[in-house]
C-alpha positions, 0 to 999 in steps of 0.5 A: 070478945076474947081477942085480948086473951090472945094478943101476940102475933103467932102461927099456930098448929094444927092442934090448938086450930082445932081447939080454937075451932070447937065453939064455932063448928059441928061435924054436922055443920052444912058448907057456906052456900055461895049465893051472890044473891043471897049474899047481895041481899044481906049486904044492902041492909048492912049498916057497919061492915068489917072486912077482914083482909090478909095477903091473898088480897095483895097477891093478885097485885103480884105482892110476894105473900112468903107463904107455902112452897117457894115462899122464900127470901133467899132460903127464909121464911118470913117466919125466920127474919120477922122476929125480934130475935132475928133482927137482934142476931143479924140486922143487915138481913133482916133490913135487906129482907125489908129493904127488898119488899118496899123496894117490890112494893113501889112497883105495886098498884092496887087491884080490882079488889083493892079498888072494889073495897075503897069505892064501897066505903066512899059510896056507903058512907055517902048513905051513913053506912060504915066500912071498916077495913082491918088488914094483916098486910102491911103494903099499904095497897088499901091506902093507896086504893083510897081507903080511909077506915083501916087499921093496920093490925100488923103495921106498915113497911113504910114506917120506921121505929127507932131502938133508942128513943122509940120515935116512929114515923112514916119513911117512903124514901128509896132506897131507905139508907145508902148502904142498901141501895142495890141490895136485897136480891131474893136469889137464894144463891145471894149471900148477906151484904153484911152492912156494918150497924151504923150503916143501916137505917138510923134515926133522924132525931135530933140527938139520937141516931139510933137503930132503925127498925120496920115498925111492924109487929114481928112474930111474938110481939103484941099487936098495938093495944089501941089499934087492937082496942078499934079492932074489937070495937068494929068487929062487936058492933058490925052486922056484917063482916068479909074475910078476904084472902086470908088463911086464917092461920096467924094470931090473933087475926085468924080468931077475928071472923069466927067469933063474929060469926059465933054471935050470929052475924053473917060472915062471908069469906072470899079466898081461892082455897078453903082455909081452916075457919071455912066452916065457921061461915055464912057463905064462901066465894071460891076464886081470886078476890079481884074477881068474886070481890067487886060484884059481891059489893057493887052498887044494890038496887036497893042502896039509896040513890 
């Protein structure tokens, strides 16, 4: 695959979408099928299933997506805050944004789509079949649902990285530091807290005390090479691919499923609406993922008991 040619996270413009989509579609291509029985027949025989998930699957758990109309934190969209430049200019504002997201996530739970994926992985593993989740989400809801084979290509809200020593670790503190307690309200009229940098989250490694940042992949940053390599192996070897709740506009993840489809592997999209990649796929199931996914992944009569 050509994933390594496009390894920085970015929202790609329409002109580039068209260029990238040309190899996988033609103007005479029929719409994808919504025949669940046909999908289930392919699913029953698949030995290695890749499931690509995006913000849509978590939105059904009440997780803010910061996408589209109304997708703002105060007066900023995620692309305005999730960058190294934004953190360098105003680490207090960026930490308020991520503190808010962390605190929100502590009140949310996996929904039926997360649980269906987890149950499917556990069930098929007992049959010698493999399910791997490749997610753009940073909320850890797949992990909390019980999924084990997860590649978090954009990192996690609940991990931090030190800008001084580079140490990365899980961090589930609430609040993450005293100065952020009660801060981060998304109200557009709310003023920045302007927390002094020395009071923001700091490294706890002995002798360091450097400034921490969220261990997530910001726009313009390179994805983790090890995770990308693992994702490439999964996508190169899968014999069925599901695309669940992703808008197919954030790269490089938006390239994954069309490239799988390009080598003749069935790809099924589960989404509330069509995406720029929909016409590349064999199947499209319209509706909430928590409604459409569980019956698609339920135990098939052909499965070994």
